[in-house]
A tleap script that builds the chain and sets N, CA, C and O, in Angstrom:
source leaprc.protein.ff14SB
mol = sequence {
  NVAL GLU ALA LEU GLY ALA CYS GLY GLY PRO
  GLU ASN ALA GLU ALA ILE ALA ALA VAL ALA
  ASP ASP PRO SER ALA PRO ALA PRO VAL VAL
  VAL SER ALA LEU ARG ALA LEU ALA SER LEU
  GLY ALA PRO ARG ALA GLY ALA ILE ALA ARG
  ALA ALA GLY HIE GLY ASP PRO GLU VAL VAL
  LYS GLU ALA VAL LEU ALA ALA ALA ARG LEU
  PRO GLY PRO GLU GLY GLU ALA ILE LEU ARG
  ALA ALA ALA SER SER PRO ARG TRP ASP VAL
  ARG GLN ALA ALA ALA ARG ALA MET ALA GLU
  ARG ARG ASP PRO SER LEU ALA ALA GLU ALA
  SER ARG LEU ALA THR ALA GLU PRO ASP PRO
  LEU VAL ALA ARG ALA PHE ALA GLU ALA ALA
  ARG ALA LEU GLY GLY CARG
}
set mol.1.N position { 1.950 -16.639 -10.623 }
set mol.1.CA position { 2.567 -15.941 -9.337 }
set mol.1.C position { 1.191 -16.089 -8.342 }
set mol.1.O position { 1.311 -16.419 -7.162 }
set mol.2.N position { 0.213 -15.878 -8.804 }
set mol.2.CA position { -1.022 -16.298 -7.606 }
set mol.2.C position { -0.896 -17.582 -7.035 }
set mol.2.O position { -0.936 -17.751 -5.817 }
set mol.3.N position { -0.733 -18.567 -7.914 }
set mol.3.CA position { -0.548 -20.005 -7.376 }
set mol.3.C position { 0.604 -20.059 -6.339 }
set mol.3.O position { 0.367 -20.585 -5.252 }
set mol.4.N position { 1.779 -19.575 -6.587 }
set mol.4.CA position { 2.740 -19.530 -5.740 }
set mol.4.C position { 2.423 -18.888 -4.267 }
set mol.4.O position { 2.802 -19.401 -3.215 }
set mol.5.N position { 1.678 -17.702 -4.366 }
set mol.5.CA position { 1.266 -17.056 -3.251 }
set mol.5.C position { 0.212 -17.785 -2.412 }
set mol.5.O position { 0.190 -17.761 -1.181 }
set mol.6.N position { -0.749 -18.503 -3.273 }
set mol.6.CA position { -1.775 -19.219 -2.462 }
set mol.6.C position { -1.238 -20.578 -1.911 }
set mol.6.O position { -1.920 -21.277 -1.162 }
set mol.7.N position { 0.004 -20.911 -2.315 }
set mol.7.CA position { 0.673 -22.221 -1.683 }
set mol.7.C position { 0.967 -21.645 -0.295 }
set mol.7.O position { 0.868 -22.502 0.583 }
set mol.8.N position { 1.294 -20.453 0.130 }
set mol.8.CA position { 1.660 -20.138 1.212 }
set mol.8.C position { 3.187 -20.206 1.690 }
set mol.8.O position { 3.588 -19.754 2.762 }
set mol.9.N position { 3.914 -20.793 0.798 }
set mol.9.CA position { 5.393 -21.202 1.136 }
set mol.9.C position { 6.008 -19.863 1.001 }
set mol.9.O position { 5.861 -19.097 0.049 }
set mol.10.N position { 6.840 -19.638 2.258 }
set mol.10.CA position { 7.665 -18.473 2.164 }
set mol.10.C position { 8.772 -18.346 1.441 }
set mol.10.O position { 9.364 -17.302 1.170 }
set mol.11.N position { 9.081 -19.624 1.084 }
set mol.11.CA position { 10.395 -20.112 0.285 }
set mol.11.C position { 10.190 -19.468 -1.441 }
set mol.11.O position { 11.045 -19.308 -2.313 }
set mol.12.N position { 8.678 -19.200 -1.462 }
set mol.12.CA position { 8.472 -18.575 -2.909 }
set mol.12.C position { 8.532 -17.068 -2.996 }
set mol.12.O position { 8.437 -16.466 -4.066 }
set mol.13.N position { 8.698 -16.470 -1.789 }
set mol.13.CA position { 8.849 -14.848 -1.617 }
set mol.13.C position { 9.876 -14.404 -2.664 }
set mol.13.O position { 9.489 -13.593 -3.505 }
set mol.14.N position { 10.928 -14.768 -2.704 }
set mol.14.CA position { 11.778 -14.102 -3.493 }
set mol.14.C position { 11.571 -14.335 -5.122 }
set mol.14.O position { 11.994 -13.517 -5.938 }
set mol.15.N position { 10.882 -15.530 -5.493 }
set mol.15.CA position { 10.691 -15.666 -6.768 }
set mol.15.C position { 9.480 -14.657 -7.272 }
set mol.15.O position { 9.547 -14.074 -8.354 }
set mol.16.N position { 8.519 -14.540 -6.485 }
set mol.16.CA position { 7.512 -13.638 -6.405 }
set mol.16.C position { 8.119 -12.062 -6.663 }
set mol.16.O position { 7.909 -11.324 -7.625 }
set mol.17.N position { 8.871 -11.843 -5.560 }
set mol.17.CA position { 9.288 -10.437 -5.475 }
set mol.17.C position { 10.137 -10.207 -6.814 }
set mol.17.O position { 9.987 -9.121 -7.375 }
set mol.18.N position { 10.800 -10.912 -7.233 }
set mol.18.CA position { 11.581 -10.715 -8.929 }
set mol.18.C position { 10.510 -10.676 -9.704 }
set mol.18.O position { 10.739 -9.883 -10.617 }
set mol.19.N position { 9.261 -11.221 -9.810 }
set mol.19.CA position { 8.210 -10.854 -10.727 }
set mol.19.C position { 7.786 -9.442 -10.520 }
set mol.19.O position { 7.932 -8.610 -11.416 }
set mol.20.N position { 7.302 -9.169 -9.449 }
set mol.20.CA position { 7.208 -7.701 -8.842 }
set mol.20.C position { 8.018 -6.696 -9.320 }
set mol.20.O position { 7.610 -5.552 -9.521 }
set mol.21.N position { 9.379 -7.143 -9.552 }
set mol.21.CA position { 10.626 -6.079 -9.546 }
set mol.21.C position { 10.783 -6.159 -11.235 }
set mol.21.O position { 11.608 -5.361 -11.681 }
set mol.22.N position { 10.250 -6.827 -12.009 }
set mol.22.CA position { 10.673 -7.161 -13.430 }
set mol.22.C position { 9.982 -5.990 -14.109 }
set mol.22.O position { 8.754 -5.932 -14.169 }
set mol.23.N position { 10.901 -4.915 -14.698 }
set mol.23.CA position { 10.189 -3.853 -15.588 }
set mol.23.C position { 9.500 -4.378 -16.738 }
set mol.23.O position { 8.757 -3.645 -17.391 }
set mol.24.N position { 9.685 -5.605 -17.046 }
set mol.24.CA position { 9.058 -5.962 -18.406 }
set mol.24.C position { 7.587 -6.718 -18.129 }
set mol.24.O position { 6.785 -6.929 -19.039 }
set mol.25.N position { 7.378 -7.062 -16.845 }
set mol.25.CA position { 6.174 -7.448 -16.426 }
set mol.25.C position { 5.000 -6.725 -16.825 }
set mol.25.O position { 5.116 -5.507 -16.691 }
set mol.26.N position { 3.883 -7.139 -17.285 }
set mol.26.CA position { 2.653 -6.259 -17.481 }
set mol.26.C position { 2.303 -6.177 -16.013 }
set mol.26.O position { 2.615 -6.932 -15.093 }
set mol.27.N position { 1.476 -4.918 -16.025 }
set mol.27.CA position { 0.864 -4.455 -14.573 }
set mol.27.C position { -0.046 -5.292 -14.044 }
set mol.27.O position { -0.168 -5.338 -12.820 }
set mol.28.N position { -0.781 -6.038 -14.828 }
set mol.28.CA position { -1.715 -7.263 -14.132 }
set mol.28.C position { -0.719 -8.250 -13.334 }
set mol.28.O position { -1.064 -8.657 -12.225 }
set mol.29.N position { 0.295 -8.568 -13.795 }
set mol.29.CA position { 1.138 -9.528 -13.295 }
set mol.29.C position { 1.883 -9.070 -12.038 }
set mol.29.O position { 2.155 -9.794 -11.080 }
set mol.30.N position { 2.165 -7.810 -12.167 }
set mol.30.CA position { 2.825 -7.110 -11.022 }
set mol.30.C position { 1.624 -6.832 -9.768 }
set mol.30.O position { 1.879 -6.919 -8.567 }
set mol.31.N position { 0.664 -6.584 -10.178 }
set mol.31.CA position { -0.549 -6.587 -9.082 }
set mol.31.C position { -0.618 -8.059 -8.433 }
set mol.31.O position { -0.566 -8.211 -7.213 }
set mol.32.N position { -0.750 -9.223 -9.415 }
set mol.32.CA position { -0.834 -10.261 -8.707 }
set mol.32.C position { 0.340 -10.822 -7.858 }
set mol.32.O position { 0.251 -11.642 -6.944 }
set mol.33.N position { 1.520 -10.188 -8.365 }
set mol.33.CA position { 2.704 -10.553 -7.506 }
set mol.33.C position { 2.851 -9.721 -5.898 }
set mol.33.O position { 3.311 -10.202 -4.862 }
set mol.34.N position { 2.398 -8.599 -6.081 }
set mol.34.CA position { 2.128 -7.831 -4.815 }
set mol.34.C position { 1.023 -8.422 -3.917 }
set mol.34.O position { 1.178 -8.412 -2.696 }
set mol.35.N position { -0.018 -8.903 -4.447 }
set mol.35.CA position { -1.091 -9.601 -3.576 }
set mol.35.C position { -0.505 -10.786 -3.121 }
set mol.35.O position { -0.731 -11.007 -1.931 }
set mol.36.N position { 0.250 -11.702 -3.762 }
set mol.36.CA position { 0.862 -12.758 -3.306 }
set mol.36.C position { 1.792 -12.410 -2.138 }
set mol.36.O position { 1.737 -12.935 -1.025 }
set mol.37.N position { 2.619 -11.497 -2.513 }
set mol.37.CA position { 3.566 -11.367 -1.460 }
set mol.37.C position { 2.914 -10.896 -0.195 }
set mol.37.O position { 3.334 -11.382 0.855 }
set mol.38.N position { 1.793 -9.877 -0.144 }
set mol.38.CA position { 1.192 -9.633 0.803 }
set mol.38.C position { 0.512 -11.026 1.636 }
set mol.38.O position { 0.605 -11.221 2.848 }
set mol.39.N position { -0.075 -11.777 0.796 }
set mol.39.CA position { -0.590 -13.061 1.550 }
set mol.39.C position { 0.243 -13.837 2.278 }
set mol.39.O position { -0.142 -14.534 3.216 }
set mol.40.N position { 1.717 -13.735 1.783 }
set mol.40.CA position { 2.462 -14.772 2.294 }
set mol.40.C position { 2.812 -13.899 3.719 }
set mol.40.O position { 3.365 -14.470 4.660 }
set mol.41.N position { 2.502 -12.714 3.772 }
set mol.41.CA position { 2.797 -12.004 5.060 }
set mol.41.C position { 4.269 -11.376 5.454 }
set mol.41.O position { 4.681 -10.944 6.531 }
set mol.42.N position { 4.863 -11.485 4.245 }
set mol.42.CA position { 6.275 -10.891 4.423 }
set mol.42.C position { 6.570 -10.030 3.122 }
set mol.42.O position { 7.361 -10.475 2.290 }
set mol.43.N position { 6.046 -9.000 2.963 }
set mol.43.CA position { 6.083 -8.007 1.757 }
set mol.43.C position { 7.579 -7.668 1.891 }
set mol.43.O position { 8.095 -7.479 2.992 }
set mol.44.N position { 8.293 -7.596 0.666 }
set mol.44.CA position { 9.674 -7.161 0.644 }
set mol.44.C position { 9.552 -5.707 0.411 }
set mol.44.O position { 8.813 -5.201 -0.433 }
set mol.45.N position { 10.470 -4.960 1.367 }
set mol.45.CA position { 10.326 -3.469 1.500 }
set mol.45.C position { 10.696 -2.822 0.073 }
set mol.45.O position { 10.063 -1.824 -0.272 }
set mol.46.N position { 11.646 -3.322 -0.732 }
set mol.46.CA position { 12.354 -2.847 -1.835 }
set mol.46.C position { 11.302 -3.057 -2.897 }
set mol.46.O position { 10.960 -2.093 -3.582 }
set mol.47.N position { 10.752 -4.278 -3.089 }
set mol.47.CA position { 9.829 -4.384 -4.074 }
set mol.47.C position { 8.578 -3.748 -3.992 }
set mol.47.O position { 7.992 -3.467 -5.038 }
set mol.48.N position { 8.023 -3.447 -2.763 }
set mol.48.CA position { 6.820 -2.741 -2.423 }
set mol.48.C position { 7.361 -1.074 -2.893 }
set mol.48.O position { 6.695 -0.463 -3.729 }
set mol.49.N position { 8.265 -0.614 -2.444 }
set mol.49.CA position { 8.599 0.716 -2.671 }
set mol.49.C position { 8.997 0.817 -4.106 }
set mol.49.O position { 8.720 1.931 -4.551 }
set mol.50.N position { 9.473 0.138 -4.852 }
set mol.50.CA position { 9.566 0.299 -6.365 }
set mol.50.C position { 8.222 0.073 -7.043 }
set mol.50.O position { 7.977 0.665 -8.094 }
set mol.51.N position { 7.366 -0.732 -6.505 }
set mol.51.CA position { 5.928 -0.773 -7.104 }
set mol.51.C position { 5.180 0.403 -6.869 }
set mol.51.O position { 4.394 0.874 -7.691 }
set mol.52.N position { 5.452 0.954 -5.586 }
set mol.52.CA position { 4.752 2.166 -5.324 }
set mol.52.C position { 4.994 3.325 -6.236 }
set mol.52.O position { 4.238 4.295 -6.309 }
set mol.53.N position { 6.090 3.168 -6.926 }
set mol.53.CA position { 6.552 4.276 -7.887 }
set mol.53.C position { 6.340 3.882 -9.397 }
set mol.53.O position { 6.859 4.557 -10.286 }
set mol.54.N position { 5.599 2.819 -9.659 }
set mol.54.CA position { 5.333 2.347 -11.083 }
set mol.54.C position { 4.260 3.254 -11.855 }
set mol.54.O position { 3.374 3.890 -11.283 }
set mol.55.N position { 4.464 3.219 -13.195 }
set mol.55.CA position { 3.555 4.074 -13.861 }
set mol.55.C position { 2.135 3.882 -13.872 }
set mol.55.O position { 1.339 4.792 -14.103 }
set mol.56.N position { 1.754 2.446 -13.569 }
set mol.56.CA position { 0.172 2.221 -13.552 }
set mol.56.C position { -0.266 2.454 -12.113 }
set mol.56.O position { 0.327 2.075 -11.103 }
set mol.57.N position { -1.480 3.187 -12.191 }
set mol.57.CA position { -2.073 3.507 -10.773 }
set mol.57.C position { -2.515 2.027 -10.216 }
set mol.57.O position { -2.514 1.789 -9.008 }
set mol.58.N position { -2.834 1.204 -11.049 }
set mol.58.CA position { -3.378 0.143 -10.214 }
set mol.58.C position { -2.348 -0.709 -9.583 }
set mol.58.O position { -2.732 -1.396 -8.636 }
set mol.59.N position { -1.025 -0.792 -9.961 }
set mol.59.CA position { 0.107 -1.241 -9.301 }
set mol.59.C position { 0.360 -0.517 -8.156 }
set mol.59.O position { 0.627 -1.051 -7.079 }
set mol.60.N position { 0.277 0.861 -8.362 }
set mol.60.CA position { 0.702 1.906 -7.244 }
set mol.60.C position { -0.341 1.257 -6.005 }
set mol.60.O position { 0.082 0.668 -5.009 }
set mol.61.N position { -1.734 1.500 -6.303 }
set mol.61.CA position { -2.661 1.250 -5.226 }
set mol.61.C position { -2.398 -0.244 -4.573 }
set mol.61.O position { -2.588 -0.430 -3.371 }
set mol.62.N position { -2.021 -1.123 -5.312 }
set mol.62.CA position { -1.766 -2.597 -4.711 }
set mol.62.C position { -0.651 -2.414 -3.746 }
set mol.62.O position { -0.745 -2.744 -2.564 }
set mol.63.N position { 0.553 -1.805 -4.351 }
set mol.63.CA position { 1.676 -1.463 -3.354 }
set mol.63.C position { 1.333 -0.786 -2.175 }
set mol.63.O position { 1.789 -1.172 -1.099 }
set mol.64.N position { 0.606 0.149 -2.251 }
set mol.64.CA position { 0.142 0.874 -0.883 }
set mol.64.C position { -0.636 0.120 0.082 }
set mol.64.O position { -0.582 0.288 1.300 }
set mol.65.N position { -1.483 -0.862 -0.632 }
set mol.65.CA position { -2.091 -1.712 0.363 }
set mol.65.C position { -1.245 -2.757 0.876 }
set mol.65.O position { -1.437 -3.101 2.042 }
set mol.66.N position { -0.315 -3.335 0.188 }
set mol.66.CA position { 0.871 -4.208 0.785 }
set mol.66.C position { 1.734 -3.329 1.704 }
set mol.66.O position { 2.273 -3.926 2.636 }
set mol.67.N position { 1.958 -1.991 1.595 }
set mol.67.CA position { 2.801 -1.410 2.385 }
set mol.67.C position { 1.901 -1.242 3.998 }
set mol.67.O position { 2.508 -0.853 4.996 }
set mol.68.N position { 0.778 -1.510 4.030 }
set mol.68.CA position { 0.209 -1.711 5.295 }
set mol.68.C position { 0.731 -2.471 6.020 }
set mol.68.O position { 0.897 -2.214 7.212 }
set mol.69.N position { 1.149 -3.699 5.403 }
set mol.69.CA position { 1.694 -4.797 6.100 }
set mol.69.C position { 3.237 -4.839 6.328 }
set mol.69.O position { 3.843 -5.791 6.819 }
set mol.70.N position { 3.791 -3.646 5.893 }
set mol.70.CA position { 5.093 -3.611 6.034 }
set mol.70.C position { 5.529 -2.916 7.121 }
set mol.70.O position { 5.366 -1.696 7.098 }
set mol.71.N position { 6.106 -3.475 8.179 }
set mol.71.CA position { 6.607 -2.890 9.341 }
set mol.71.C position { 7.830 -1.957 9.179 }
set mol.71.O position { 8.727 -2.031 8.340 }
set mol.72.N position { 7.652 -1.040 10.206 }
set mol.72.CA position { 8.744 -0.020 10.093 }
set mol.72.C position { 8.558 1.011 9.521 }
set mol.72.O position { 7.463 1.250 9.013 }
set mol.73.N position { 9.735 1.998 9.458 }
set mol.73.CA position { 9.587 3.247 8.793 }
set mol.73.C position { 9.429 3.287 7.122 }
set mol.73.O position { 8.967 4.267 6.538 }
set mol.74.N position { 9.870 2.108 6.468 }
set mol.74.CA position { 9.633 1.936 5.052 }
set mol.74.C position { 8.066 1.855 4.800 }
set mol.74.O position { 7.640 2.547 3.875 }
set mol.75.N position { 7.302 1.205 5.410 }
set mol.75.CA position { 5.872 1.009 5.105 }
set mol.75.C position { 5.283 2.236 5.271 }
set mol.75.O position { 4.483 2.673 4.444 }
set mol.76.N position { 5.685 2.994 6.518 }
set mol.76.CA position { 4.870 4.307 6.902 }
set mol.76.C position { 5.188 5.279 5.621 }
set mol.76.O position { 4.309 5.917 5.042 }
set mol.77.N position { 6.754 5.300 5.217 }
set mol.77.CA position { 6.943 6.288 4.166 }
set mol.77.C position { 6.204 6.154 2.867 }
set mol.77.O position { 5.611 7.079 2.312 }
set mol.78.N position { 6.292 4.935 2.436 }
set mol.78.CA position { 5.111 4.674 1.252 }
set mol.78.C position { 3.811 5.248 1.353 }
set mol.78.O position { 3.315 5.869 0.412 }
set mol.79.N position { 3.082 5.029 2.724 }
set mol.79.CA position { 1.785 5.382 2.848 }
set mol.79.C position { 1.743 7.073 2.955 }
set mol.79.O position { 0.827 7.735 2.468 }
set mol.80.N position { 2.885 7.646 3.671 }
set mol.80.CA position { 2.818 8.989 3.465 }
set mol.80.C position { 3.007 9.558 1.887 }
set mol.80.O position { 2.330 10.478 1.427 }
set mol.81.N position { 3.815 9.001 1.317 }
set mol.81.CA position { 3.997 9.601 0.017 }
set mol.81.C position { 2.974 9.273 -0.834 }
set mol.81.O position { 2.796 10.045 -1.777 }
set mol.82.N position { 2.175 8.207 -0.723 }
set mol.82.CA position { 1.027 7.859 -1.586 }
set mol.82.C position { -0.124 8.929 -0.964 }
set mol.82.O position { -0.972 9.363 -1.743 }
set mol.83.N position { -0.136 9.272 0.206 }
set mol.83.CA position { -1.261 10.258 0.707 }
set mol.83.C position { -1.131 11.571 -0.098 }
set mol.83.O position { -2.021 12.410 -0.232 }
set mol.84.N position { 0.049 11.614 -0.583 }
set mol.84.CA position { 0.210 13.160 -1.369 }
set mol.84.C position { 0.380 13.056 -2.924 }
set mol.84.O position { 0.893 13.897 -3.662 }
set mol.85.N position { -0.182 11.797 -3.276 }
set mol.85.CA position { -0.399 11.576 -4.870 }
set mol.85.C position { -1.282 12.351 -5.486 }
set mol.85.O position { -2.346 12.523 -4.892 }
set mol.86.N position { -1.093 13.001 -6.782 }
set mol.86.CA position { -1.850 13.738 -7.577 }
set mol.86.C position { -3.122 12.956 -7.897 }
set mol.86.O position { -4.101 13.525 -8.379 }
set mol.87.N position { -3.105 11.505 -7.596 }
set mol.87.CA position { -4.404 10.774 -8.057 }
set mol.87.C position { -5.166 10.589 -6.772 }
set mol.87.O position { -4.629 10.349 -5.690 }
set mol.88.N position { -6.661 10.742 -7.007 }
set mol.88.CA position { -7.440 10.643 -5.871 }
set mol.88.C position { -7.440 9.117 -5.253 }
set mol.88.O position { -7.339 8.815 -4.064 }
set mol.89.N position { -7.584 8.213 -6.416 }
set mol.89.CA position { -7.819 6.757 -6.026 }
set mol.89.C position { -6.415 6.188 -5.183 }
set mol.89.O position { -6.455 5.244 -4.394 }
set mol.90.N position { -5.372 6.843 -5.469 }
set mol.90.CA position { -4.115 6.280 -4.793 }
set mol.90.C position { -4.030 6.973 -3.444 }
set mol.90.O position { -3.382 6.415 -2.559 }
set mol.91.N position { -4.644 8.178 -3.192 }
set mol.91.CA position { -4.734 8.760 -1.811 }
set mol.91.C position { -5.705 8.030 -1.025 }
set mol.91.O position { -5.591 7.880 0.191 }
set mol.92.N position { -6.810 7.505 -1.825 }
set mol.92.CA position { -7.935 6.848 -0.998 }
set mol.92.C position { -7.398 5.695 -0.501 }
set mol.92.O position { -7.679 5.267 0.619 }
set mol.93.N position { -6.478 5.045 -1.428 }
set mol.93.CA position { -5.988 3.769 -0.970 }
set mol.93.C position { -4.898 3.997 0.123 }
set mol.93.O position { -4.775 3.102 0.960 }
set mol.94.N position { -4.188 4.968 0.198 }
set mol.94.CA position { -3.347 5.445 1.257 }
set mol.94.C position { -4.094 5.628 2.411 }
set mol.94.O position { -3.593 5.253 3.472 }
set mol.95.N position { -5.302 6.179 2.409 }
set mol.95.CA position { -6.124 6.291 3.681 }
set mol.95.C position { -6.584 4.853 4.056 }
set mol.95.O position { -6.487 4.597 5.256 }
set mol.96.N position { -7.031 3.941 3.312 }
set mol.96.CA position { -7.418 2.829 3.758 }
set mol.96.C position { -6.410 1.782 4.335 }
set mol.96.O position { -6.720 0.936 5.174 }
set mol.97.N position { -5.040 1.955 3.731 }
set mol.97.CA position { -3.956 1.461 4.063 }
set mol.97.C position { -3.402 1.888 5.585 }
set mol.97.O position { -2.781 1.122 6.320 }
set mol.98.N position { -3.724 3.147 5.874 }
set mol.98.CA position { -3.398 3.794 6.986 }
set mol.98.C position { -4.234 3.133 8.188 }
set mol.98.O position { -3.740 2.787 9.262 }
set mol.99.N position { -5.565 3.020 7.829 }
set mol.99.CA position { -6.492 2.326 8.838 }
set mol.99.C position { -6.123 1.094 9.138 }
set mol.99.O position { -5.998 0.731 10.307 }
set mol.100.N position { -5.874 0.195 7.956 }
set mol.100.CA position { -5.598 -1.047 8.152 }
set mol.100.C position { -4.281 -1.327 8.903 }
set mol.100.O position { -4.250 -2.277 9.686 }
set mol.101.N position { -3.216 -0.575 8.716 }
set mol.101.CA position { -1.986 -0.617 9.387 }
set mol.101.C position { -2.032 -0.592 11.090 }
set mol.101.O position { -1.163 -1.146 11.763 }
set mol.102.N position { -3.087 0.080 11.625 }
set mol.102.CA position { -3.320 0.663 12.937 }
set mol.102.C position { -2.198 1.080 13.562 }
set mol.102.O position { -2.020 0.828 14.754 }
set mol.103.N position { -1.432 1.676 12.924 }
set mol.103.CA position { -0.228 2.554 13.660 }
set mol.103.C position { -0.690 4.057 14.160 }
set mol.103.O position { -0.672 5.063 13.451 }
set mol.104.N position { -1.089 3.989 15.472 }
set mol.104.CA position { -1.467 5.185 16.057 }
set mol.104.C position { -0.530 6.353 15.769 }
set mol.104.O position { -0.936 7.506 15.914 }
set mol.105.N position { 0.463 6.140 15.446 }
set mol.105.CA position { 1.310 7.291 15.322 }
set mol.105.C position { 1.029 8.157 13.845 }
set mol.105.O position { 1.581 9.192 13.472 }
set mol.106.N position { 0.034 7.395 13.197 }
set mol.106.CA position { -0.322 7.905 11.815 }
set mol.106.C position { -1.776 8.759 12.005 }
set mol.106.O position { -2.299 9.334 11.051 }
set mol.107.N position { -2.277 8.761 13.184 }
set mol.107.CA position { -3.625 9.278 13.468 }
set mol.107.C position { -3.494 10.824 13.325 }
set mol.107.O position { -4.390 11.419 12.726 }
set mol.108.N position { -2.624 11.391 13.744 }
set mol.108.CA position { -2.548 13.126 13.399 }
set mol.108.C position { -2.540 13.474 11.936 }
set mol.108.O position { -3.221 14.375 11.448 }
set mol.109.N position { -1.509 12.492 11.106 }
set mol.109.CA position { -1.410 12.696 9.922 }
set mol.109.C position { -2.697 12.554 9.088 }
set mol.109.O position { -3.077 13.334 8.215 }
set mol.110.N position { -3.260 11.508 9.475 }
set mol.110.CA position { -4.773 11.183 8.787 }
set mol.110.C position { -5.894 12.269 9.067 }
set mol.110.O position { -6.767 12.646 8.285 }
set mol.111.N position { -5.675 12.659 10.298 }
set mol.111.CA position { -6.665 13.889 10.554 }
set mol.111.C position { -6.325 14.955 9.901 }
set mol.111.O position { -7.225 15.677 9.471 }
set mol.112.N position { -5.030 15.278 9.689 }
set mol.112.CA position { -4.662 16.692 8.975 }
set mol.112.C position { -5.121 16.398 7.563 }
set mol.112.O position { -5.826 17.259 7.035 }
set mol.113.N position { -4.824 15.307 6.876 }
set mol.113.CA position { -5.217 14.879 5.502 }
set mol.113.C position { -6.830 15.219 5.230 }
set mol.113.O position { -7.409 15.890 4.377 }
set mol.114.N position { -7.255 14.453 6.336 }
set mol.114.CA position { -8.844 14.587 6.087 }
set mol.114.C position { -9.480 15.969 5.845 }
set mol.114.O position { -10.428 16.137 5.079 }
set mol.115.N position { -8.865 16.978 6.580 }
set mol.115.CA position { -9.232 18.575 6.643 }
set mol.115.C position { -8.720 18.910 5.350 }
set mol.115.O position { -9.462 19.557 4.610 }
set mol.116.N position { -7.571 18.579 4.944 }
set mol.116.CA position { -6.775 19.350 3.748 }
set mol.116.C position { -7.301 18.828 2.371 }
set mol.116.O position { -7.132 19.464 1.331 }
set mol.117.N position { -7.894 17.731 2.428 }
set mol.117.CA position { -8.219 16.801 1.090 }
set mol.117.C position { -9.266 17.573 0.458 }
set mol.117.O position { -10.230 17.892 1.155 }
set mol.118.N position { -9.224 17.935 -0.800 }
set mol.118.CA position { -10.231 18.398 -1.789 }
set mol.118.C position { -11.275 17.615 -2.233 }
set mol.118.O position { -12.379 18.124 -2.422 }
set mol.119.N position { -11.039 16.257 -2.455 }
set mol.119.CA position { -11.934 15.266 -2.828 }
set mol.119.C position { -12.710 14.871 -1.585 }
set mol.119.O position { -12.085 14.393 -0.639 }
set mol.120.N position { -13.922 15.021 -1.519 }
set mol.120.CA position { -14.926 14.439 -0.358 }
set mol.120.C position { -14.813 13.080 0.034 }
set mol.120.O position { -14.870 12.711 1.207 }
set mol.121.N position { -14.635 12.246 -1.063 }
set mol.121.CA position { -14.644 10.925 -0.797 }
set mol.121.C position { -13.226 10.428 -0.024 }
set mol.121.O position { -13.129 9.637 0.914 }
set mol.122.N position { -12.236 11.108 -0.684 }
set mol.122.CA position { -10.975 10.862 -0.113 }
set mol.122.C position { -10.941 11.334 1.437 }
set mol.122.O position { -10.479 10.667 2.364 }
set mol.123.N position { -11.520 12.608 1.527 }
set mol.123.CA position { -11.400 13.276 2.837 }
set mol.123.C position { -12.245 12.461 3.824 }
set mol.123.O position { -11.940 12.586 5.010 }
set mol.124.N position { -13.212 11.683 3.526 }
set mol.124.CA position { -13.925 10.848 4.310 }
set mol.124.C position { -13.186 9.590 4.719 }
set mol.124.O position { -13.306 9.051 5.820 }
set mol.125.N position { -12.322 9.124 3.615 }
set mol.125.CA position { -11.651 7.934 4.003 }
set mol.125.C position { -10.326 8.320 4.979 }
set mol.125.O position { -9.876 7.503 5.783 }
set mol.126.N position { -9.819 9.540 4.819 }
set mol.126.CA position { -8.903 9.815 5.879 }
set mol.126.C position { -9.544 10.025 7.224 }
set mol.126.O position { -8.994 9.616 8.247 }
set mol.127.N position { -10.727 10.672 7.240 }
set mol.127.CA position { -11.236 10.697 8.392 }
set mol.127.C position { -11.640 9.495 9.162 }
set mol.127.O position { -11.521 9.451 10.386 }
set mol.128.N position { -12.146 8.465 8.412 }
set mol.128.CA position { -12.226 7.143 8.925 }
set mol.128.C position { -10.957 6.566 9.295 }
set mol.128.O position { -10.885 5.853 10.296 }
set mol.129.N position { -9.861 6.833 8.512 }
set mol.129.CA position { -8.757 6.291 9.111 }
set mol.129.C position { -8.155 6.871 10.384 }
set mol.129.O position { -7.443 6.183 11.115 }
set mol.130.N position { -8.463 8.206 10.654 }
set mol.130.CA position { -8.163 8.965 11.887 }
set mol.130.C position { -8.890 8.346 12.899 }
set mol.130.O position { -8.346 8.063 13.966 }
set mol.131.N position { -10.163 8.086 12.660 }
set mol.131.CA position { -11.078 7.505 13.783 }
set mol.131.C position { -10.291 6.061 14.037 }
set mol.131.O position { -9.785 5.852 15.139 }
set mol.132.N position { -10.227 5.301 13.219 }
set mol.132.CA position { -9.590 4.025 13.346 }
set mol.132.C position { -8.378 4.005 14.129 }
set mol.132.O position { -8.166 3.120 14.958 }
set mol.133.N position { -7.618 4.901 13.908 }
set mol.133.CA position { -6.311 5.107 14.507 }
set mol.133.C position { -6.239 5.718 16.053 }
set mol.133.O position { -5.274 5.782 16.814 }
set mol.134.N position { -7.482 6.103 16.216 }
set mol.134.CA position { -7.553 6.819 17.678 }
set mol.134.C position { -7.581 8.331 17.655 }
set mol.134.O position { -7.621 9.049 18.654 }
set mol.135.N position { -7.553 8.760 16.294 }
set mol.135.CA position { -7.822 10.328 16.380 }
set mol.135.C position { -9.103 10.883 16.237 }
set mol.135.O position { -10.022 10.066 16.285 }
set mol.136.N position { -9.414 12.113 16.066 }
set mol.136.CA position { -10.496 12.795 16.011 }
set mol.136.C position { -11.313 12.590 14.616 }
set mol.136.O position { -12.373 13.186 14.427 }
savepdb mol mol.pdb
quit
């Protein structure tokens, strides 16, 4: 999967997405597939959304980071959902992905999350995202 992604050929995206969607694939393989899809620059919304609901938090974090490159409301919805995860590391990944996405419409949300977040590291990540997005 990593080799297909490194080749940079968009014709491989469907095969890579199939690996990311395979429920029998081990979590590290799904993570590699998500990274490959993101490196190709055309993550598949369905594959990313399903991975964001995966049982393994490493897969979820990688899906959240891939969602930063997913245009439109699908990517935004994944980031907003991840920002309310019970896991601190997924919330932190959501903050990083919001900043990377550079969507100013997320600035107010990142700012609100920074003030409401109980974990100081995650709160700082949301505050940094808000600043990067032009918020306060």
